[in-house]
N, C-alpha and C positions, 0 to 999 in steps of 0.2 A: 349524365346523358344529355345531349343537345337535340332539340326537335327542330326540324326544318320543314315547314308546310310546303306542299306542292301546288303548282299552278296558281289559282286565285284564292287559295285558302289563307286564313288569318288565324294566328294563335293568340289567345287572350287569357288574361287572368282577371278574375272578378275584382272590382273595386269594393272596398269596405263601405257598407252602408250604415247609417246611424241606427243603432239597435233600439231606439225609443221612438214612440209615436209623438204626435204634436202635444199631447198632454203631459209628456215626460215619463210615461209609464214604459218600463223596459219590457219588451216582448220576447218570449222564448223563441229560439230560432225555428222551431217546428211550426209556429203559427205565422211566421213572416213570409211574405211573398218574395220570391227571388228577384233581386233588382236586375235590370238589363243594361247596366253600365259596366264597362270593362276597360282594361288597358291593353294595348297591342304589345305583344312580346316578340313576335316574329311574323314575317310575311313571306308568302310564296313569291315567285318571280313573275307571275302573270303568264303571258304567252297566248297562243292560239287556242281558244276554247269555243267549241261549237262553230268553228269557222270564223270567229271574230277575234281580233287582238284585244286582250284584256290587260290594261295597264293598272298596276297597283297604285292607288291614290292615298292610302294611309301609310304611316311610317311608325317605326318602333317608338313607343312612348306615348302615342296618341291616346287620348281618352275618348271612347266611342259609346254611342247608344246603338243597340242592336236588336233585331227581331228576336223576341224571347223564345220562340219555338223552333229556331233554326240552328241550334247548336248541338255539337257532339261533345260530351263531357267525359274527361278521364283524369285519373290521378297518376302522377309519376314522381317518385322520390318524395312523397308526402305533400306535394303541391297539386291542387286541382287546376286543370287547364280546360279551355273551351276551344274548339275549332269551328269556324264558320266560313262560308263563302263571302267574298267581298260584297256581293249583291245584297246580302242580308244586313249590312251596316246601314243604319238609318241616318246617322249624323256623327260628326266629329265635334267634341266639346272643346271650346276655347275658353281660356281663363280671362 
């Protein structure tokens, strides 16, 4: 099944974070804080939202930093996805 976000919504998958802390101790997933780094999987087309034209500035494959409490999480075919509004993207990470 293919997912197509609407308007200014962005579809994300979480980036794998290192499972150990700075001392090298591996932490169980239940005690880890959820990272707020993700990869863009799909983008809406933008358009007129609240009377303003919204242009999508991220593209598929971008790694982003996002507002931790602004996501909607769901699973599809065993994969966990997040959907957020473009306004909740804080930065695009560059290599």
